[in-house]
C-alpha positions as CSV (number, residue, x, y, z in Angstrom):
1,X,43.7,40.8,-51.2
2,X,44.1,37.3,-49.8
3,X,41.6,34.5,-50.5
4,X,40.5,34.5,-46.9
5,X,40.0,38.3,-46.8
6,X,38.1,38.3,-50.0
7,X,35.7,35.6,-48.7
8,X,35.1,37.7,-45.5
9,X,34.2,40.7,-47.8
10,X,32.0,38.4,-49.9
11,X,30.0,37.3,-46.8
12,X,29.0,41.0,-46.4
13,X,28.1,41.2,-50.1
14,X,26.1,38.0,-49.8
15,X,23.9,39.5,-47.0
16,X,23.3,42.5,-49.3
17,X,22.3,40.2,-52.2
18,X,20.0,38.1,-50.1
19,X,18.4,41.2,-48.4
20,X,17.6,42.8,-51.8
21,X,16.1,39.5,-53.1
22,X,14.0,39.1,-50.0
23,X,12.5,42.6,-50.5
24,X,11.3,41.7,-53.9
25,X,10.6,37.9,-53.8
26,X,10.7,36.6,-50.2
27,X,7.2,37.2,-48.9
28,X,5.3,35.9,-51.9
29,X,7.6,33.0,-52.6
30,X,7.7,31.7,-49.1
31,X,4.0,31.9,-48.6
32,X,3.3,30.2,-51.9
33,X,5.7,27.4,-51.0
34,X,3.9,26.9,-47.7
35,X,0.6,26.5,-49.5
36,X,2.0,24.0,-52.0
37,X,3.5,21.8,-49.3
38,X,0.2,21.4,-47.5
39,X,-1.2,19.6,-50.6
40,X,1.6,17.0,-50.8
41,X,1.7,13.6,-49.2
42,X,5.2,12.7,-50.5
43,X,4.1,10.3,-53.2
44,X,4.7,11.1,-56.9
45,X,1.3,9.9,-58.1
46,X,-0.7,12.1,-55.7
47,X,1.2,15.3,-56.3
48,X,-0.8,18.2,-57.6
49,X,2.2,20.3,-58.4
50,X,5.8,19.5,-59.4
51,X,9.0,19.8,-57.4
52,X,10.8,23.0,-58.3
53,X,14.6,22.7,-58.7
54,X,16.5,26.0,-58.5
55,X,18.7,25.9,-61.6
56,X,22.2,26.9,-60.5
57,X,20.4,28.3,-57.4
58,X,17.8,30.4,-59.3
59,X,20.5,31.9,-61.6
60,X,18.2,34.8,-62.7
61,X,17.7,35.8,-59.1
62,X,21.1,35.2,-57.6
63,X,24.7,35.0,-59.0
64,X,24.7,31.5,-60.3
65,X,26.4,28.6,-58.6
66,X,27.5,30.7,-55.6
67,X,27.0,30.5,-51.9
68,X,24.6,33.4,-52.2
69,X,22.6,31.3,-54.7
70,X,22.2,28.2,-52.5
71,X,21.5,30.3,-49.4
72,X,19.1,32.5,-51.3
73,X,17.2,29.9,-53.2
74,X,16.8,27.9,-49.9
75,X,15.3,30.9,-48.3
76,X,12.9,31.3,-51.2
77,X,11.6,27.8,-50.5
78,X,13.4,25.7,-53.1
79,X,13.0,22.0,-52.3
80,X,15.8,21.1,-54.7
81,X,18.8,22.9,-56.0
82,X,20.9,22.1,-59.1
83,X,24.6,22.9,-59.1
84,X,27.4,22.2,-61.6
85,X,30.7,20.7,-60.6
86,X,34.1,20.5,-62.4
87,X,37.7,20.1,-61.5
88,X,40.5,22.6,-61.5
89,X,44.0,21.9,-62.9
90,X,45.1,20.6,-59.4
91,X,42.0,18.5,-58.9
92,X,39.8,20.7,-56.6
93,X,36.1,20.1,-57.1
94,X,34.5,23.5,-57.6
95,X,30.9,24.7,-58.4
96,X,30.9,26.4,-61.7
97,X,29.1,25.9,-65.0
98,X,31.3,27.1,-68.0
99,X,34.4,25.4,-69.2
100,X,36.0,28.8,-69.4
101,X,36.1,31.5,-66.7
102,X,36.0,34.4,-69.2
103,X,32.2,35.0,-69.6
104,X,31.1,34.6,-66.0
105,X,34.0,35.9,-63.9
106,X,36.8,38.4,-63.8
107,X,39.4,35.7,-64.6
108,X,40.3,34.1,-67.9
109,X,41.2,30.6,-69.1
110,X,39.9,27.1,-68.8
111,X,38.9,26.0,-65.3
112,X,40.6,22.6,-66.1
113,X,43.9,24.4,-66.8
114,X,43.7,26.9,-63.9
115,X,44.8,26.1,-60.3
116,X,42.3,26.2,-57.5
117,X,43.9,29.3,-55.9
118,X,43.0,31.4,-58.9
119,X,39.6,29.8,-59.6
120,X,38.4,30.3,-56.1
121,X,39.2,34.0,-56.2
122,X,37.3,34.6,-59.5
123,X,34.4,37.0,-58.9
124,X,31.1,35.8,-60.5
125,X,29.2,38.4,-62.6
126,X,30.6,41.4,-60.6
127,X,28.5,40.2,-57.6
128,X,31.2,40.2,-55.0
129,X,30.7,36.4,-54.9
130,X,33.5,34.0,-55.8
131,X,33.5,30.5,-57.2
132,X,33.0,28.1,-54.2
133,X,34.3,24.6,-53.6
134,X,31.7,21.8,-53.6
135,X,32.4,21.3,-49.9
136,X,31.7,25.0,-49.1
137,X,28.5,24.9,-51.2
138,X,27.1,21.9,-49.5
139,X,28.0,23.3,-46.0
140,X,25.9,26.4,-46.9
141,X,22.8,24.4,-48.0
142,X,19.9,23.5,-45.8
143,X,19.8,19.7,-45.2
144,X,16.1,19.7,-46.2
145,X,17.1,20.5,-49.8
146,X,17.8,17.7,-52.3
147,X,20.9,18.6,-54.3
148,X,21.2,17.7,-58.0
149,X,24.9,17.6,-58.6
150,X,25.6,17.9,-62.3
151,X,28.9,16.5,-63.5
152,X,30.2,19.0,-66.0
153,X,34.0,18.5,-66.6
154,X,36.4,16.2,-64.9
155,X,39.4,18.4,-66.0
156,X,42.7,16.5,-65.5
157,X,41.0,13.7,-63.7
158,X,39.4,10.6,-65.1
159,X,35.6,10.3,-64.5
160,X,36.3,7.6,-62.0
161,X,38.7,9.9,-60.0
162,X,36.3,12.8,-60.3
163,X,33.4,10.7,-59.1
164,X,35.5,9.4,-56.1
165,X,36.4,12.9,-55.0
166,X,33.0,14.4,-55.6
167,X,31.1,11.7,-53.8
168,X,33.5,11.7,-50.9
169,X,32.6,15.4,-50.4
170,X,28.9,14.9,-51.0
171,X,28.7,12.0,-48.5
172,X,29.3,14.6,-45.8
173,X,26.1,16.5,-46.8
174,X,23.4,15.5,-44.3
175,X,20.6,15.9,-46.9
176,X,19.8,13.9,-50.0
177,X,21.6,14.3,-53.4
178,X,21.9,12.6,-56.7
179,X,24.2,13.0,-59.8
180,X,23.2,14.1,-63.2
181,X,25.2,14.6,-66.4
182,X,25.0,14.8,-70.2
183,X,27.9,12.4,-70.3
184,X,26.9,8.7,-69.7
185,X,30.5,7.9,-68.7
186,X,30.3,10.3,-65.8
187,X,27.2,8.5,-64.5
188,X,28.8,5.1,-65.1
189,X,31.7,6.3,-62.9
190,X,29.2,7.3,-60.2
191,X,27.6,3.9,-60.4
192,X,31.1,2.2,-60.1
193,X,32.1,4.3,-57.1
194,X,28.9,4.1,-55.2
195,X,25.9,2.1,-56.6
196,X,23.6,3.6,-53.9
197,X,23.9,7.2,-55.3
198,X,21.0,8.0,-57.7
199,X,21.8,9.1,-61.2
200,X,19.9,10.9,-64.0
201,X,20.9,11.4,-67.6
202,X,20.4,14.9,-69.0
203,X,19.5,15.2,-72.7
204,X,18.0,17.5,-75.3
205,X,17.8,15.0,-78.1
206,X,18.0,11.3,-78.8
207,X,15.1,10.4,-76.5
208,X,15.2,6.7,-77.1
209,X,19.0,6.4,-76.7
210,X,18.8,8.2,-73.4
211,X,16.0,6.1,-72.1
212,X,18.2,3.1,-72.9
213,X,21.0,4.7,-70.9
214,X,18.6,5.3,-68.0
215,X,17.7,1.5,-68.1
216,X,21.4,0.5,-68.2
217,X,22.1,2.7,-65.2
218,X,18.9,2.0,-63.3
219,X,18.5,5.8,-63.1
220,X,16.3,7.3,-60.5
221,X,15.3,10.0,-63.0
222,X,15.6,11.4,-66.5
223,X,16.2,15.1,-67.0
224,X,15.2,16.1,-70.6
225,X,15.0,19.5,-72.1
226,X,11.5,20.9,-72.8
227,X,12.2,20.6,-76.5
228,X,12.5,16.8,-76.4
229,X,9.7,16.3,-73.9
230,X,6.6,14.4,-75.0
231,X,3.9,12.2,-73.6
232,X,5.6,9.0,-74.6
233,X,8.8,9.9,-72.8
234,X,6.9,10.8,-69.6
235,X,4.7,7.7,-69.6
236,X,7.7,5.4,-70.4
237,X,9.8,6.8,-67.6
238,X,6.9,6.6,-65.1
239,X,6.1,3.0,-66.1
240,X,9.8,2.2,-65.4
241,X,9.7,4.0,-62.0
242,X,11.7,7.0,-63.0
243,X,11.1,10.7,-62.3
244,X,11.0,13.2,-65.1
245,X,12.5,16.6,-64.4
246,X,12.4,19.0,-67.3
247,X,14.7,22.0,-68.0
248,X,14.9,25.0,-68.2
249,X,11.6,26.6,-67.3
250,X,11.6,30.4,-67.4
251,X,7.9,31.3,-67.5
252,X,4.4,29.9,-66.6
253,X,3.9,29.5,-70.4
254,X,6.8,27.1,-70.6
255,X,5.5,25.3,-67.5
256,X,2.1,24.5,-69.0
257,X,3.2,21.7,-71.4
258,X,5.3,19.8,-68.8
259,X,2.5,20.1,-66.2
260,X,-0.1,18.8,-68.7
261,X,2.2,15.8,-69.4
262,X,2.5,15.0,-65.7
263,X,6.3,15.6,-65.1
264,X,7.6,15.3,-61.6
265,X,9.9,18.4,-61.5
266,X,10.6,21.7,-63.2
267,X,14.2,22.9,-63.3
268,X,13.8,26.7,-63.3
269,X,15.7,29.9,-63.2
270,X,13.1,31.7,-61.1
271,X,10.9,30.5,-58.2
272,X,7.2,29.6,-58.7
273,X,7.3,29.1,-62.4
274,X,4.4,26.7,-62.0
275,X,2.1,28.8,-59.8
276,X,-0.1,30.3,-62.5
277,X,0.3,27.4,-64.9
278,X,-0.9,24.9,-62.2
279,X,-4.0,26.9,-61.4
280,X,-4.8,27.3,-65.1
281,X,-4.2,23.6,-65.8
282,X,-6.5,22.5,-63.0
283,X,-9.3,25.0,-63.6
């Protein structure tokens, strides 16, 4: 089957995936989001609930980092979506998380050592969805959604080359976006290519070191794991004018601590992880 034919088939599969998700989640999620938005005035200090970022497009609801994921999480009311980007052996910027294709697709090998023709035909988690390019993913995303583009692996490219290609594609997205990464050099490359693009270091340890990196880069946010999150981190980031977005939240129990500490965003695998935790915290 050709790449084009496979993608036509996948569009049919995508409708099936989204339809099934809508049956189970759509009504409650969309109505809940509407209620939340009525309480917001757009300023961080006055927010009564955090932004919800759909981690890989709500990876436990949809096949992660696919077109179905960005379309589906948008329909479920996600205000922000996190996607992962890396480069194939011939320099195509694709949306995928793992370094290897083996665990998440029907192909094998390192993404960085595999040509785009093969990578883009790899089926994700037996879903009928294939790995998309960054351009395809952004074209399928509602402009009202803020995109968190996580730089994972530059493959055969330098970080500077990777940032140039990625930001050139992202600049065509009519909505807002920013770059995040565990690798400070990736974020430095973003800053060198386009100083106007927001950046956020991701980290699960070395809190003080990463706050220093955030200062060096004048980061718009810090994205710590829940394990390293504490009051000092949140207060320091806020005093310096940075958002705090914590990952990965999988239950209302996990959402309670970040909410009590006053974080700005929850990066979650399911929608509405904060609903019960918020009402409990404010009661």
